[in-house]
C-alpha positions, 0 to 999 in steps of 0.5 A: 147283602148275601150271608149264609146261616153258618156265617151268622155268629149265633149259629156258627157252632151248629152242625151241618145237620142242625144248620139244615134244620134251621134253614127249614124253619127260617128265611131271609127277607129284605126291607126298605127304609121306613118299613116296619119289622113289627109294631108295638103290641104285635104277637110274637112268633118269630125271632129276628136276626138283623144281618144288614141295615139299621133298625130303630126301636121305639115306643109310641106315647098316648099322643102318637109321638114316637119315643126312641129307645135304641138303634140296632146294627148287624148282627143283632138278635131282635125279639128274643124277650117277647118270644122267650116270655110269650108276651106282645112286643113292647115296642115297634121296630122300623128300618132307618135304612134298607136292610135284611133280616133272618126270620125264624119260627121260634116255636120250632127253634126251641127244639134246637135250643134244647140240643145246642147250649151255645144258642141258649148262651147267645140268647142269654147274652143278647138279653143281657145287652137289652138290660144295658140298653134300658140302663142307657135309655134311662141315662140318655133321657134323664141326664143328657141335655139336647146338646149332649145327645147330639154330641154323643150321637155324632161321636158314636154314630158318625157313619149313621149321621151321614146316612140319614136325614136330619129329621130322622136323627132328631127322632132318634134323639127325641129332640125337635128338628129345630133343636137339632139344627140349632145345636149343629149350628152351634157346634159348627160355629165353635169349630167342633165339627164341620158338615159339607153339602153332602152331609159328610161330617168332620170332627174338628175337635174331638176333645171338645165334642166328648166334653159335652157328654 
């Protein structure tokens, strides 16, 4: 996917001169599915803007199990908290699909921040979204059953469901692949959804699906 700096909403208000400055401290990079953007514990230094693809944010427990936090879709700011607070990345980020990221040298971006309040506001908005994400994670893990997690994911991320494999979906939902398979079978048996051989899903009873979560 080709995109210019001016087309990224965070920077649309910048003057041509500042766009040129931004171009000197940033670059676009393409990633493959399953490739890591950064590891939990890595030092910050770059601010990332996801412009294409789906990125999975997760933590790793002491036993090496991945604990899903959130998935980001374009266009999203990634890593602003770690850079803003000068702290190590609190989680890892891995691509679920192939994608593209704009990588910006944060220390050099600070000069532009002082000159442009709009970028500062975009960072504040992005940080506020992260607080909402944390609230949703707590609700997701403490309140929802496995069946509710699957139903909610299908309702909100149908296109992603059709794009990735079942074991990836299970990892996103923090459920076992067996639990996911059983839940999908139950939803199909109850005529709530149907899934064809190409993994395309059709919601047959939206009301029943939503009632599960």
